[in-house]
mmCIF file of the C-alpha atoms, coordinates in Angstrom:
data_MODEL
# 
_entry.id   MODEL 
# 
loop_
_atom_site.group_PDB 
_atom_site.id 
_atom_site.type_symbol 
_atom_site.label_atom_id 
_atom_site.label_alt_id 
_atom_site.label_comp_id 
_atom_site.label_asym_id 
_atom_site.label_entity_id 
_atom_site.label_seq_id 
_atom_site.pdbx_PDB_ins_code 
_atom_site.Cartn_x 
_atom_site.Cartn_y 
_atom_site.Cartn_z 
_atom_site.occupancy 
_atom_site.B_iso_or_equiv 
_atom_site.pdbx_formal_charge 
_atom_site.auth_seq_id 
_atom_site.auth_comp_id 
_atom_site.auth_asym_id 
_atom_site.auth_atom_id 
_atom_site.pdbx_PDB_model_num 
ATOM 1   C CA . MET A 1 1   ? -58.546 10.148  2.371   1.00 0.00 ? 1   MET A CA 1 
ATOM 2   C CA . ASN A 1 2   ? -58.991 6.822   4.411   1.00 0.00 ? 2   ASN A CA 1 
ATOM 3   C CA . GLU A 1 3   ? -57.658 7.100   7.962   1.00 0.00 ? 3   GLU A CA 1 
ATOM 4   C CA . PRO A 1 4   ? -54.687 4.145   8.447   1.00 0.00 ? 4   PRO A CA 1 
ATOM 5   C CA . ASN A 1 5   ? -55.880 1.342   10.323  1.00 0.00 ? 5   ASN A CA 1 
ATOM 6   C CA . ASP A 1 6   ? -54.557 -0.218  13.473  1.00 0.00 ? 6   ASP A CA 1 
ATOM 7   C CA . GLU A 1 7   ? -53.240 -2.892  11.908  1.00 0.00 ? 7   GLU A CA 1 
ATOM 8   C CA . HIS A 1 8   ? -51.358 -0.289  9.225   1.00 0.00 ? 8   HIS A CA 1 
ATOM 9   C CA . MET A 1 9   ? -49.814 0.861   12.543  1.00 0.00 ? 9   MET A CA 1 
ATOM 10  C CA . GLU A 1 10  ? -48.971 -1.974  13.947  1.00 0.00 ? 10  GLU A CA 1 
ATOM 11  C CA . ALA A 1 11  ? -46.836 -2.802  10.717  1.00 0.00 ? 11  ALA A CA 1 
ATOM 12  C CA . GLU A 1 12  ? -45.138 0.534   10.695  1.00 0.00 ? 12  GLU A CA 1 
ATOM 13  C CA . ALA A 1 13  ? -44.372 -0.239  13.918  1.00 0.00 ? 13  ALA A CA 1 
ATOM 14  C CA . GLU A 1 14  ? -43.052 -3.320  13.797  1.00 0.00 ? 14  GLU A CA 1 
ATOM 15  C CA . THR A 1 15  ? -40.603 -2.206  11.081  1.00 0.00 ? 15  THR A CA 1 
ATOM 16  C CA . LEU A 1 16  ? -39.381 0.646   12.811  1.00 0.00 ? 16  LEU A CA 1 
ATOM 17  C CA . GLU A 1 17  ? -38.486 -1.899  15.580  1.00 0.00 ? 17  GLU A CA 1 
ATOM 18  C CA . ILE A 1 18  ? -36.523 -4.158  13.624  1.00 0.00 ? 18  ILE A CA 1 
ATOM 19  C CA . ASP A 1 19  ? -35.135 -1.486  11.521  1.00 0.00 ? 19  ASP A CA 1 
ATOM 20  C CA . GLU A 1 20  ? -33.863 -0.086  15.025  1.00 0.00 ? 20  GLU A CA 1 
ATOM 21  C CA . ARG A 1 21  ? -32.667 -3.472  16.121  1.00 0.00 ? 21  ARG A CA 1 
ATOM 22  C CA . ARG A 1 22  ? -30.377 -4.003  12.913  1.00 0.00 ? 22  ARG A CA 1 
ATOM 23  C CA . LEU A 1 23  ? -29.045 -0.242  13.026  1.00 0.00 ? 23  LEU A CA 1 
ATOM 24  C CA . SER A 1 24  ? -27.749 -1.202  16.840  1.00 0.00 ? 24  SER A CA 1 
ATOM 25  C CA . GLU A 1 25  ? -26.681 -4.746  16.110  1.00 0.00 ? 25  GLU A CA 1 
ATOM 26  C CA . ALA A 1 26  ? -24.859 -3.048  13.229  1.00 0.00 ? 26  ALA A CA 1 
ATOM 27  C CA . GLU A 1 27  ? -23.254 -0.513  15.691  1.00 0.00 ? 27  GLU A CA 1 
ATOM 28  C CA . ARG A 1 28  ? -21.757 -3.234  18.321  1.00 0.00 ? 28  ARG A CA 1 
ATOM 29  C CA . ILE A 1 29  ? -20.038 -5.584  14.886  1.00 0.00 ? 29  ILE A CA 1 
ATOM 30  C CA . ALA A 1 30  ? -18.597 -2.157  13.859  1.00 0.00 ? 30  ALA A CA 1 
ATOM 31  C CA . GLU A 1 31  ? -17.221 -1.265  17.264  1.00 0.00 ? 31  GLU A CA 1 
ATOM 32  C CA . ALA A 1 32  ? -16.466 -4.933  17.921  1.00 0.00 ? 32  ALA A CA 1 
ATOM 33  C CA . LEU A 1 33  ? -14.131 -5.147  14.589  1.00 0.00 ? 33  LEU A CA 1 
ATOM 34  C CA . VAL A 1 34  ? -12.103 -1.424  15.007  1.00 0.00 ? 34  VAL A CA 1 
ATOM 35  C CA . PHE A 1 35  ? -11.805 -2.712  18.720  1.00 0.00 ? 35  PHE A CA 1 
ATOM 36  C CA . ALA A 1 36  ? -10.140 -5.842  17.645  1.00 0.00 ? 36  ALA A CA 1 
ATOM 37  C CA . SER A 1 37  ? -8.036  -4.595  14.660  1.00 0.00 ? 37  SER A CA 1 
ATOM 38  C CA . ALA A 1 38  ? -4.691  -3.759  15.467  1.00 0.00 ? 38  ALA A CA 1 
ATOM 39  C CA . GLN A 1 39  ? -4.513  -1.678  11.523  1.00 0.00 ? 39  GLN A CA 1 
ATOM 40  C CA . PRO A 1 40  ? -7.556  1.033   10.605  1.00 0.00 ? 40  PRO A CA 1 
ATOM 41  C CA . VAL A 1 41  ? -10.718 -1.158  9.847   1.00 0.00 ? 41  VAL A CA 1 
ATOM 42  C CA . SER A 1 42  ? -12.073 -0.085  6.262   1.00 0.00 ? 42  SER A CA 1 
ATOM 43  C CA . GLU A 1 43  ? -15.985 0.305   5.686   1.00 0.00 ? 43  GLU A CA 1 
ATOM 44  C CA . ALA A 1 44  ? -16.107 -2.397  2.972   1.00 0.00 ? 44  ALA A CA 1 
ATOM 45  C CA . PHE A 1 45  ? -15.124 -4.880  5.614   1.00 0.00 ? 45  PHE A CA 1 
ATOM 46  C CA . ILE A 1 46  ? -17.514 -3.701  8.007   1.00 0.00 ? 46  ILE A CA 1 
ATOM 47  C CA . ALA A 1 47  ? -20.320 -4.195  5.618   1.00 0.00 ? 47  ALA A CA 1 
ATOM 48  C CA . GLU A 1 48  ? -19.348 -7.464  4.643   1.00 0.00 ? 48  GLU A CA 1 
ATOM 49  C CA . ARG A 1 49  ? -20.071 -8.823  8.209   1.00 0.00 ? 49  ARG A CA 1 
ATOM 50  C CA . VAL A 1 50  ? -23.355 -6.530  8.971   1.00 0.00 ? 50  VAL A CA 1 
ATOM 51  C CA . ALA A 1 51  ? -26.984 -7.313  7.792   1.00 0.00 ? 51  ALA A CA 1 
ATOM 52  C CA . ARG A 1 52  ? -27.165 -6.159  3.876   1.00 0.00 ? 52  ARG A CA 1 
ATOM 53  C CA . GLY A 1 53  ? -28.999 -2.258  3.490   1.00 0.00 ? 53  GLY A CA 1 
ATOM 54  C CA . VAL A 1 54  ? -27.218 -1.088  6.923   1.00 0.00 ? 54  VAL A CA 1 
ATOM 55  C CA . ASP A 1 55  ? -25.703 2.411   5.647   1.00 0.00 ? 55  ASP A CA 1 
ATOM 56  C CA . ILE A 1 56  ? -21.899 1.870   7.455   1.00 0.00 ? 56  ILE A CA 1 
ATOM 57  C CA . ALA A 1 57  ? -20.703 5.288   6.888   1.00 0.00 ? 57  ALA A CA 1 
ATOM 58  C CA . ALA A 1 58  ? -23.899 6.782   9.163   1.00 0.00 ? 58  ALA A CA 1 
ATOM 59  C CA . VAL A 1 59  ? -23.334 3.823   11.695  1.00 0.00 ? 59  VAL A CA 1 
ATOM 60  C CA . MET A 1 60  ? -19.558 5.040   11.322  1.00 0.00 ? 60  MET A CA 1 
ATOM 61  C CA . GLN A 1 61  ? -20.420 8.630   12.243  1.00 0.00 ? 61  GLN A CA 1 
ATOM 62  C CA . LYS A 1 62  ? -22.992 7.536   14.744  1.00 0.00 ? 62  LYS A CA 1 
ATOM 63  C CA . LEU A 1 63  ? -20.312 5.801   16.751  1.00 0.00 ? 63  LEU A CA 1 
ATOM 64  C CA . LYS A 1 64  ? -18.060 8.909   16.460  1.00 0.00 ? 64  LYS A CA 1 
ATOM 65  C CA . ALA A 1 65  ? -20.285 11.175  17.677  1.00 0.00 ? 65  ALA A CA 1 
ATOM 66  C CA . ASP A 1 66  ? -21.052 8.539   20.456  1.00 0.00 ? 66  ASP A CA 1 
ATOM 67  C CA . TYR A 1 67  ? -16.962 8.436   21.636  1.00 0.00 ? 67  TYR A CA 1 
ATOM 68  C CA . ALA A 1 68  ? -16.049 12.297  20.862  1.00 0.00 ? 68  ALA A CA 1 
ATOM 69  C CA . SER A 1 69  ? -16.286 13.043  24.578  1.00 0.00 ? 69  SER A CA 1 
ATOM 70  C CA . ARG A 1 70  ? -14.464 9.947   25.729  1.00 0.00 ? 70  ARG A CA 1 
ATOM 71  C CA . GLY A 1 71  ? -11.055 9.071   26.860  1.00 0.00 ? 71  GLY A CA 1 
ATOM 72  C CA . VAL A 1 72  ? -10.810 7.220   23.582  1.00 0.00 ? 72  VAL A CA 1 
ATOM 73  C CA . ASN A 1 73  ? -11.858 8.565   20.224  1.00 0.00 ? 73  ASN A CA 1 
ATOM 74  C CA . LEU A 1 74  ? -13.025 6.677   17.010  1.00 0.00 ? 74  LEU A CA 1 
ATOM 75  C CA . VAL A 1 75  ? -10.978 8.254   14.468  1.00 0.00 ? 75  VAL A CA 1 
ATOM 76  C CA . GLN A 1 76  ? -11.150 8.204   10.600  1.00 0.00 ? 76  GLN A CA 1 
ATOM 77  C CA . VAL A 1 77  ? -7.438  7.057   8.658   1.00 0.00 ? 77  VAL A CA 1 
ATOM 78  C CA . ASP A 1 78  ? -7.150  7.440   5.371   1.00 0.00 ? 78  ASP A CA 1 
ATOM 79  C CA . GLY A 1 79  ? -11.012 6.388   4.665   1.00 0.00 ? 79  GLY A CA 1 
ATOM 80  C CA . ALA A 1 80  ? -10.568 3.547   7.713   1.00 0.00 ? 80  ALA A CA 1 
ATOM 81  C CA . TRP A 1 81  ? -11.689 3.470   11.323  1.00 0.00 ? 81  TRP A CA 1 
ATOM 82  C CA . ALA A 1 82  ? -9.603  3.096   14.163  1.00 0.00 ? 82  ALA A CA 1 
ATOM 83  C CA . PHE A 1 83  ? -9.459  3.420   17.874  1.00 0.00 ? 83  PHE A CA 1 
ATOM 84  C CA . ARG A 1 84  ? -7.410  5.966   19.085  1.00 0.00 ? 84  ARG A CA 1 
ATOM 85  C CA . THR A 1 85  ? -6.122  8.201   22.540  1.00 0.00 ? 85  THR A CA 1 
ATOM 86  C CA . ALA A 1 86  ? -8.500  11.324  23.003  1.00 0.00 ? 86  ALA A CA 1 
ATOM 87  C CA . ALA A 1 87  ? -5.990  13.874  22.130  1.00 0.00 ? 87  ALA A CA 1 
ATOM 88  C CA . ASP A 1 88  ? -6.022  15.887  25.120  1.00 0.00 ? 88  ASP A CA 1 
ATOM 89  C CA . LEU A 1 89  ? -5.417  12.343  27.031  1.00 0.00 ? 89  LEU A CA 1 
ATOM 90  C CA . SER A 1 90  ? -2.169  11.646  25.179  1.00 0.00 ? 90  SER A CA 1 
ATOM 91  C CA . PHE A 1 91  ? 0.060   12.984  27.961  1.00 0.00 ? 91  PHE A CA 1 
ATOM 92  C CA . VAL A 1 92  ? -0.612  10.464  30.742  1.00 0.00 ? 92  VAL A CA 1 
ATOM 93  C CA . ILE A 1 93  ? -0.399  7.619   28.126  1.00 0.00 ? 93  ILE A CA 1 
ATOM 94  C CA . ARG A 1 94  ? 3.467   6.482   28.596  1.00 0.00 ? 94  ARG A CA 1 
ATOM 95  C CA . ARG A 1 95  ? 5.620   5.300   25.548  1.00 0.00 ? 95  ARG A CA 1 
ATOM 96  C CA . ASP A 1 96  ? 8.847   3.710   25.374  1.00 0.00 ? 96  ASP A CA 1 
ATOM 97  C CA . GLU A 1 97  ? 11.413  5.969   24.165  1.00 0.00 ? 97  GLU A CA 1 
ATOM 98  C CA . SER A 1 98  ? 12.710  3.355   22.540  1.00 0.00 ? 98  SER A CA 1 
ATOM 99  C CA . GLU A 1 99  ? 9.169   2.481   20.252  1.00 0.00 ? 99  GLU A CA 1 
ATOM 100 C CA . VAL A 1 100 ? 9.700   6.268   18.532  1.00 0.00 ? 100 VAL A CA 1 
ATOM 101 C CA . ARG A 1 101 ? 12.542  6.306   16.433  1.00 0.00 ? 101 ARG A CA 1 
ATOM 102 C CA . LYS A 1 102 ? 13.688  10.294  16.482  1.00 0.00 ? 102 LYS A CA 1 
ATOM 103 C CA . LEU A 1 103 ? 14.455  10.899  12.955  1.00 0.00 ? 103 LEU A CA 1 
ATOM 104 C CA . SER A 1 104 ? 17.532  13.178  11.673  1.00 0.00 ? 104 SER A CA 1 
ATOM 105 C CA . ARG A 1 105 ? 16.492  17.161  10.060  1.00 0.00 ? 105 ARG A CA 1 
ATOM 106 C CA . ALA A 1 106 ? 17.582  15.592  6.626   1.00 0.00 ? 106 ALA A CA 1 
ATOM 107 C CA . ALA A 1 107 ? 15.186  12.642  6.861   1.00 0.00 ? 107 ALA A CA 1 
ATOM 108 C CA . LEU A 1 108 ? 12.345  15.569  8.503   1.00 0.00 ? 108 LEU A CA 1 
ATOM 109 C CA . GLU A 1 109 ? 12.760  17.162  5.667   1.00 0.00 ? 109 GLU A CA 1 
ATOM 110 C CA . VAL A 1 110 ? 12.659  14.457  3.092   1.00 0.00 ? 110 VAL A CA 1 
ATOM 111 C CA . LEU A 1 111 ? 9.387   12.836  4.725   1.00 0.00 ? 111 LEU A CA 1 
ATOM 112 C CA . ALA A 1 112 ? 7.832   16.810  4.183   1.00 0.00 ? 112 ALA A CA 1 
ATOM 113 C CA . ILE A 1 113 ? 8.823   16.509  0.582   1.00 0.00 ? 113 ILE A CA 1 
ATOM 114 C CA . ILE A 1 114 ? 7.496   13.024  0.546   1.00 0.00 ? 114 ILE A CA 1 
ATOM 115 C CA . ALA A 1 115 ? 4.152   13.695  1.861   1.00 0.00 ? 115 ALA A CA 1 
ATOM 116 C CA . TYR A 1 116 ? 4.068   17.123  0.111   1.00 0.00 ? 116 TYR A CA 1 
ATOM 117 C CA . HIS A 1 117 ? 4.963   16.087  -3.568  1.00 0.00 ? 117 HIS A CA 1 
ATOM 118 C CA . GLN A 1 118 ? 4.248   12.471  -3.575  1.00 0.00 ? 118 GLN A CA 1 
ATOM 119 C CA . PRO A 1 119 ? 4.099   11.248  -6.347  1.00 0.00 ? 119 PRO A CA 1 
ATOM 120 C CA . VAL A 1 120 ? 8.389   11.825  -6.032  1.00 0.00 ? 120 VAL A CA 1 
ATOM 121 C CA . THR A 1 121 ? 11.334  10.365  -6.418  1.00 0.00 ? 121 THR A CA 1 
ATOM 122 C CA . ARG A 1 122 ? 14.541  10.489  -5.267  1.00 0.00 ? 122 ARG A CA 1 
ATOM 123 C CA . ALA A 1 123 ? 16.465  12.829  -7.780  1.00 0.00 ? 123 ALA A CA 1 
ATOM 124 C CA . GLU A 1 124 ? 13.049  15.502  -7.434  1.00 0.00 ? 124 GLU A CA 1 
ATOM 125 C CA . ILE A 1 125 ? 13.643  15.379  -3.755  1.00 0.00 ? 125 ILE A CA 1 
ATOM 126 C CA . GLU A 1 126 ? 17.500  16.276  -4.079  1.00 0.00 ? 126 GLU A CA 1 
ATOM 127 C CA . ASP A 1 127 ? 16.848  18.898  -6.652  1.00 0.00 ? 127 ASP A CA 1 
ATOM 128 C CA . ILE A 1 128 ? 13.994  20.730  -3.799  1.00 0.00 ? 128 ILE A CA 1 
ATOM 129 C CA . ARG A 1 129 ? 16.578  20.121  -0.857  1.00 0.00 ? 129 ARG A CA 1 
ATOM 130 C CA . GLY A 1 130 ? 19.728  20.914  -3.006  1.00 0.00 ? 130 GLY A CA 1 
ATOM 131 C CA . VAL A 1 131 ? 21.737  18.084  -1.299  1.00 0.00 ? 131 VAL A CA 1 
ATOM 132 C CA . GLN A 1 132 ? 22.268  14.698  -2.244  1.00 0.00 ? 132 GLN A CA 1 
ATOM 133 C CA . THR A 1 133 ? 19.758  12.255  -0.161  1.00 0.00 ? 133 THR A CA 1 
ATOM 134 C CA . SER A 1 134 ? 21.763  9.005   1.214   1.00 0.00 ? 134 SER A CA 1 
ATOM 135 C CA . LYS A 1 135 ? 20.365  5.763   1.160   1.00 0.00 ? 135 LYS A CA 1 
ATOM 136 C CA . GLY A 1 136 ? 20.401  5.843   4.883   1.00 0.00 ? 136 GLY A CA 1 
ATOM 137 C CA . THR A 1 137 ? 18.222  8.594   4.811   1.00 0.00 ? 137 THR A CA 1 
ATOM 138 C CA . LEU A 1 138 ? 15.240  7.026   3.015   1.00 0.00 ? 138 LEU A CA 1 
ATOM 139 C CA . ASP A 1 139 ? 15.860  2.820   4.725   1.00 0.00 ? 139 ASP A CA 1 
ATOM 140 C CA . VAL A 1 140 ? 14.792  4.774   7.905   1.00 0.00 ? 140 VAL A CA 1 
ATOM 141 C CA . LEU A 1 141 ? 12.050  6.042   6.790   1.00 0.00 ? 141 LEU A CA 1 
ATOM 142 C CA . MET A 1 142 ? 11.102  2.715   4.873   1.00 0.00 ? 142 MET A CA 1 
ATOM 143 C CA . GLU A 1 143 ? 11.552  1.118   7.985   1.00 0.00 ? 143 GLU A CA 1 
ATOM 144 C CA . SER A 1 144 ? 9.006   3.280   10.006  1.00 0.00 ? 144 SER A CA 1 
ATOM 145 C CA . GLY A 1 145 ? 6.743   2.271   7.938   1.00 0.00 ? 145 GLY A CA 1 
ATOM 146 C CA . TRP A 1 146 ? 5.553   6.127   6.904   1.00 0.00 ? 146 TRP A CA 1 
ATOM 147 C CA . VAL A 1 147 ? 7.354   6.196   3.821   1.00 0.00 ? 147 VAL A CA 1 
ATOM 148 C CA . ARG A 1 148 ? 6.810   3.202   0.440   1.00 0.00 ? 148 ARG A CA 1 
ATOM 149 C CA . PHE A 1 149 ? 7.399   2.865   -3.331  1.00 0.00 ? 149 PHE A CA 1 
ATOM 150 C CA . ARG A 1 150 ? 4.557   4.153   -5.089  1.00 0.00 ? 150 ARG A CA 1 
ATOM 151 C CA . GLY A 1 151 ? 4.982   3.205   -8.546  1.00 0.00 ? 151 GLY A CA 1 
ATOM 152 C CA . ARG A 1 152 ? 7.969   3.955   -11.353 1.00 0.00 ? 152 ARG A CA 1 
ATOM 153 C CA . ARG A 1 153 ? 7.616   7.311   -13.439 1.00 0.00 ? 153 ARG A CA 1 
ATOM 154 C CA . ARG A 1 154 ? 7.202   6.498   -17.256 1.00 0.00 ? 154 ARG A CA 1 
ATOM 155 C CA . THR A 1 155 ? 10.702  8.915   -17.762 1.00 0.00 ? 155 THR A CA 1 
ATOM 156 C CA . PRO A 1 156 ? 13.815  7.806   -19.506 1.00 0.00 ? 156 PRO A CA 1 
ATOM 157 C CA . GLY A 1 157 ? 15.182  5.425   -16.540 1.00 0.00 ? 157 GLY A CA 1 
ATOM 158 C CA . ARG A 1 158 ? 12.109  4.953   -15.150 1.00 0.00 ? 158 ARG A CA 1 
ATOM 159 C CA . PRO A 1 159 ? 12.659  6.025   -11.706 1.00 0.00 ? 159 PRO A CA 1 
ATOM 160 C CA . VAL A 1 160 ? 10.829  4.568   -8.608  1.00 0.00 ? 160 VAL A CA 1 
ATOM 161 C CA . THR A 1 161 ? 8.556   7.614   -7.218  1.00 0.00 ? 161 THR A CA 1 
ATOM 162 C CA . LEU A 1 162 ? 8.222   7.439   -3.552  1.00 0.00 ? 162 LEU A CA 1 
ATOM 163 C CA . GLY A 1 163 ? 4.673   8.752   -1.167  1.00 0.00 ? 163 GLY A CA 1 
ATOM 164 C CA . THR A 1 164 ? 3.461   7.738   2.270   1.00 0.00 ? 164 THR A CA 1 
ATOM 165 C CA . THR A 1 165 ? 1.602   5.105   4.244   1.00 0.00 ? 165 THR A CA 1 
ATOM 166 C CA . ARG A 1 166 ? -1.626  4.790   6.101   1.00 0.00 ? 166 ARG A CA 1 
ATOM 167 C CA . ASP A 1 167 ? 0.661   4.183   8.999   1.00 0.00 ? 167 ASP A CA 1 
ATOM 168 C CA . PHE A 1 168 ? 1.919   8.097   8.269   1.00 0.00 ? 168 PHE A CA 1 
ATOM 169 C CA . LEU A 1 169 ? -1.228  9.415   8.794   1.00 0.00 ? 169 LEU A CA 1 
ATOM 170 C CA . ASP A 1 170 ? -1.680  7.018   11.615  1.00 0.00 ? 170 ASP A CA 1 
ATOM 171 C CA . HIS A 1 171 ? 1.110   8.387   13.467  1.00 0.00 ? 171 HIS A CA 1 
ATOM 172 C CA . PHE A 1 172 ? 0.127   12.053  12.805  1.00 0.00 ? 172 PHE A CA 1 
ATOM 173 C CA . GLY A 1 173 ? -3.133  11.887  13.551  1.00 0.00 ? 173 GLY A CA 1 
ATOM 174 C CA . LEU A 1 174 ? -4.215  12.856  10.080  1.00 0.00 ? 174 LEU A CA 1 
ATOM 175 C CA . GLU A 1 175 ? -7.729  11.639  8.623   1.00 0.00 ? 175 GLU A CA 1 
ATOM 176 C CA . GLU A 1 176 ? -6.412  11.936  5.083   1.00 0.00 ? 176 GLU A CA 1 
ATOM 177 C CA . LEU A 1 177 ? -3.650  14.023  2.945   1.00 0.00 ? 177 LEU A CA 1 
ATOM 178 C CA . ARG A 1 178 ? -5.474  16.947  2.943   1.00 0.00 ? 178 ARG A CA 1 
ATOM 179 C CA . ASP A 1 179 ? -5.230  17.700  6.253   1.00 0.00 ? 179 ASP A CA 1 
ATOM 180 C CA . LEU A 1 180 ? -1.671  18.305  6.376   1.00 0.00 ? 180 LEU A CA 1 
ATOM 181 C CA . PRO A 1 181 ? -0.412  21.022  8.011   1.00 0.00 ? 181 PRO A CA 1 
ATOM 182 C CA . GLY A 1 182 ? 0.847   24.217  6.482   1.00 0.00 ? 182 GLY A CA 1 
ATOM 183 C CA . LEU A 1 183 ? 4.000   25.529  5.751   1.00 0.00 ? 183 LEU A CA 1 
ATOM 184 C CA . GLU A 1 184 ? 4.465   27.953  9.393   1.00 0.00 ? 184 GLU A CA 1 
ATOM 185 C CA . GLU A 1 185 ? 2.397   24.946  11.353  1.00 0.00 ? 185 GLU A CA 1 
ATOM 186 C CA . LEU A 1 186 ? 5.634   22.598  9.759   1.00 0.00 ? 186 LEU A CA 1 
ATOM 187 C CA . LYS A 1 187 ? 8.526   25.417  11.305  1.00 0.00 ? 187 LYS A CA 1 
ATOM 188 C CA . GLY A 1 188 ? 5.905   25.532  14.158  1.00 0.00 ? 188 GLY A CA 1 
ATOM 189 C CA . ALA A 1 189 ? 6.036   21.646  14.733  1.00 0.00 ? 189 ALA A CA 1 
ATOM 190 C CA . GLY A 1 190 ? 9.578   21.634  14.703  1.00 0.00 ? 190 GLY A CA 1 
ATOM 191 C CA . LEU A 1 191 ? 9.676   19.877  11.525  1.00 0.00 ? 191 LEU A CA 1 
ATOM 192 C CA . LEU A 1 192 ? 11.955  21.649  8.755   1.00 0.00 ? 192 LEU A CA 1 
ATOM 193 C CA . SER A 1 193 ? 13.820  23.211  11.312  1.00 0.00 ? 193 SER A CA 1 
ATOM 194 C CA . GLY A 1 194 ? 16.852  25.838  10.271  1.00 0.00 ? 194 GLY A CA 1 
ATOM 195 C CA . ARG A 1 195 ? 17.271  25.956  6.807   1.00 0.00 ? 195 ARG A CA 1 
ATOM 196 C CA . ILE A 1 196 ? 14.286  25.034  4.699   1.00 0.00 ? 196 ILE A CA 1 
ATOM 197 C CA . PRO A 1 197 ? 14.860  24.120  1.306   1.00 0.00 ? 197 PRO A CA 1 
ATOM 198 C CA . ALA A 1 198 ? 14.435  26.918  -1.056  1.00 0.00 ? 198 ALA A CA 1 
ATOM 199 C CA . ASN A 1 199 ? 12.264  25.174  -3.630  1.00 0.00 ? 199 ASN A CA 1 
ATOM 200 C CA . PHE A 1 200 ? 10.462  23.354  -0.785  1.00 0.00 ? 200 PHE A CA 1 
ATOM 201 C CA . ASN A 1 201 ? 6.730   24.651  -0.955  1.00 0.00 ? 201 ASN A CA 1 
ATOM 202 C CA . ILE A 1 202 ? 3.001   23.274  -0.540  1.00 0.00 ? 202 ILE A CA 1 
ATOM 203 C CA . PRO A 1 203 ? 1.124   21.884  -3.287  1.00 0.00 ? 203 PRO A CA 1 
ATOM 204 C CA . SER A 1 204 ? -1.850  20.315  -2.975  1.00 0.00 ? 204 SER A CA 1 
ATOM 205 C CA . PRO A 1 205 ? -2.010  17.348  -1.954  1.00 0.00 ? 205 PRO A CA 1 
ATOM 206 C CA . LEU A 1 206 ? -3.479  13.929  -3.416  1.00 0.00 ? 206 LEU A CA 1 
ATOM 207 C CA . MET A 1 207 ? -6.994  13.453  -2.957  1.00 0.00 ? 207 MET A CA 1 
ATOM 208 C CA . ASN A 1 208 ? -6.110  9.352   -2.727  1.00 0.00 ? 208 ASN A CA 1 
ATOM 209 C CA . ASP A 1 209 ? -3.676  7.261   -3.402  1.00 0.00 ? 209 ASP A CA 1 
ATOM 210 C CA . GLU A 1 210 ? -4.518  6.131   -7.120  1.00 0.00 ? 210 GLU A CA 1 
ATOM 211 C CA . LEU A 1 211 ? -1.563  6.056   -9.545  1.00 0.00 ? 211 LEU A CA 1 
ATOM 212 C CA . THR A 1 212 ? -1.032  9.032   -11.499 1.00 0.00 ? 212 THR A CA 1 
ATOM 213 C CA . GLU A 1 213 ? -0.856  9.012   -15.268 1.00 0.00 ? 213 GLU A CA 1 
ATOM 214 C CA . ASP A 1 214 ? 2.500   9.305   -15.580 1.00 0.00 ? 214 ASP A CA 1 
ATOM 215 C CA . GLU A 1 215 ? 2.735   6.138   -13.040 1.00 0.00 ? 215 GLU A CA 1 
ATOM 216 C CA . ASP A 1 216 ? 3.427   2.148   -13.837 1.00 0.00 ? 216 ASP A CA 1 
ATOM 217 C CA . PRO A 1 217 ? 2.924   -0.011  -10.808 1.00 0.00 ? 217 PRO A CA 1 
ATOM 218 C CA . ILE A 1 218 ? 5.433   -1.558  -8.525  1.00 0.00 ? 218 ILE A CA 1 
ATOM 219 C CA . THR A 1 219 ? 5.428   -5.523  -10.340 1.00 0.00 ? 219 THR A CA 1 
ATOM 220 C CA . GLN A 1 220 ? 7.520   -8.039  -8.979  1.00 0.00 ? 220 GLN A CA 1 
ATOM 221 C CA . MET A 1 221 ? 10.399  -7.538  -10.867 1.00 0.00 ? 221 MET A CA 1 
ATOM 222 C CA . ASP A 1 222 ? 10.799  -4.397  -9.907  1.00 0.00 ? 222 ASP A CA 1 
ATOM 223 C CA . LEU A 1 223 ? 10.862  -5.260  -6.280  1.00 0.00 ? 223 LEU A CA 1 
ATOM 224 C CA . GLU A 1 224 ? 13.361  -7.834  -6.923  1.00 0.00 ? 224 GLU A CA 1 
ATOM 225 C CA . GLU A 1 225 ? 15.558  -4.881  -8.550  1.00 0.00 ? 225 GLU A CA 1 
ATOM 226 C CA . LEU A 1 226 ? 15.277  -2.768  -5.592  1.00 0.00 ? 226 LEU A CA 1 
ATOM 227 C CA . GLY A 1 227 ? 15.885  -5.883  -3.256  1.00 0.00 ? 227 GLY A CA 1 
ATOM 228 C CA . ILE A 1 228 ? 12.434  -5.686  -1.241  1.00 0.00 ? 228 ILE A CA 1 
ATOM 229 C CA . LEU A 1 229 ? 12.124  -9.454  -2.732  1.00 0.00 ? 229 LEU A CA 1 
ATOM 230 C CA . PRO A 1 230 ? 15.017  -11.797 -3.234  1.00 0.00 ? 230 PRO A CA 1 
ATOM 231 C CA . PRO A 1 231 ? 15.002  -12.834 -7.139  1.00 0.00 ? 231 PRO A CA 1 
ATOM 232 C CA . THR A 1 232 ? 12.796  -15.535 -8.633  1.00 0.00 ? 232 THR A CA 1 
ATOM 233 C CA . GLY A 1 233 ? 14.408  -18.810 -8.393  1.00 0.00 ? 233 GLY A CA 1 
ATOM 234 C CA . ALA A 1 234 ? 17.059  -18.111 -6.189  1.00 0.00 ? 234 ALA A CA 1 
ATOM 235 C CA . ASN A 1 235 ? 18.856  -20.645 -4.555  1.00 0.00 ? 235 ASN A CA 1 
ATOM 236 C CA . SER A 1 236 ? 18.040  -19.692 -0.385  1.00 0.00 ? 236 SER A CA 1 
ATOM 237 C CA . SER A 1 237 ? 20.136  -22.466 0.805   1.00 0.00 ? 237 SER A CA 1 
ATOM 238 C CA . ASP A 1 238 ? 23.339  -21.130 2.418   1.00 0.00 ? 238 ASP A CA 1 
# 
């Protein structure tokens, strides 16, 4: 077998140096993009802005490890990436009380049911809780940005289905829905305190955010009907 010559070894060393430079530059770009964004950044978004062929998942895991022991951590939120204060330092970050809206027990129950049973309709929430759910409770959860309309169930009346948002995961420090705590952890955290709905259980969480087989997507007409958008062609003048 022929021994590699000096020229071949130099070429390999040069290729390795170029690959390392590309990787280093990709890490810097990814770091800057996540830092500058107010919302979690997807790997697809980062991939569009770095050199072709770079393994973005590997880049993000490398950055995550680099920041693991710092005051700011790089975390995954629903498949996207964001910088967040290290959990053990959250006590030193003062937050204006007006920024955090305290939820009633009813709202916490409804939020927990939506999180674990999504996609779920208002009627199904009421069946689980055993009491009616006021529109005001759902409005509060919508305004918080933690709950959204997912689609419409393919059943008589085509009821709207509800689910949680990326902001919900971000606020509660969850990477994905499968990281939701168990029932005992919920009780320990003060969620579902007091009376726990008799029909409440912990089903297997969704693995992704896609519509299920019995859901249709929300349309423009649906949004108008739900009052989210004004009717098409409506006169906005006084």
